[in-house]
VOROKOL-130102 format. One record per residue (C-alpha): x, y, z. Coordinates in steps of 0.001 Angstrom, whole numbers, plus 524288, in hexadecimal, padded with zeros to 5 digits. Layout:
<recs>
[[X; Y; Z]]
...
</recs>
This chain:
<recs>
[[7E3E7; 7E958; 80812]]
[[7EAB6; 7EA91; 81508]]
[[7E826; 7F765; 81BD3]]
[[7F41E; 7FE75; 820AE]]
[[7F5F5; 80AD2; 82887]]
[[80081; 81072; 81FE3]]
[[80504; 80DB2; 81229]]
[[812FF; 80FC5; 8164F]]
[[81321; 802B5; 81D49]]
[[80DEB; 7FBE9; 81122]]
[[817FD; 80285; 80892]]
[[822F6; 7FACF; 80EE8]]
[[81D1C; 7ED91; 80B80]]
[[823F0; 7E630; 80085]]
[[81D87; 7E7FF; 7F360]]
[[814ED; 7F36D; 7F71F]]
[[8135F; 7FFC1; 7EF16]]
[[80D60; 80CB8; 7F2DF]]
[[80550; 8121D; 7E7A2]]
[[7FDD0; 81EDC; 7E661]]
[[7F158; 81DE3; 7DE74]]
[[7E6C2; 82847; 7DD5E]]
[[7EB8B; 82F6C; 7E96D]]
[[7EB8F; 82341; 7F1D4]]
[[7F746; 81BD6; 7F6CA]]
[[7F6FB; 80D20; 7F4D9]]
[[80009; 8024B; 7F90B]]
[[8004E; 7F696; 7EFFE]]
[[8080B; 7EA4A; 7F25D]]
[[809C2; 7DFBD; 7E828]]
[[810D6; 7D640; 7F129]]
[[80729; 7D6F4; 7FC5B]]
[[7FA10; 7DC95; 7F7AA]]
[[7F53C; 7DD0C; 80599]]
[[7FCC2; 7E9B7; 80787]]
[[7F426; 7F291; 7FF63]]
[[7F03A; 7FFC2; 804B7]]
[[7EA5E; 80CB4; 800FC]]
[[7EBF0; 81A00; 8073F]]
[[7E4F5; 826A9; 8043C]]
</recs>
């Protein structure tokens, strides 16, 4: 998992999805799994 300051920058990567689960915001990326993040 690569730490990032904001999820907005990860949102623009190709193949990434922003998902809300259990009150947390996650970024998952099937193409490049290195860009995973959690906020909240």
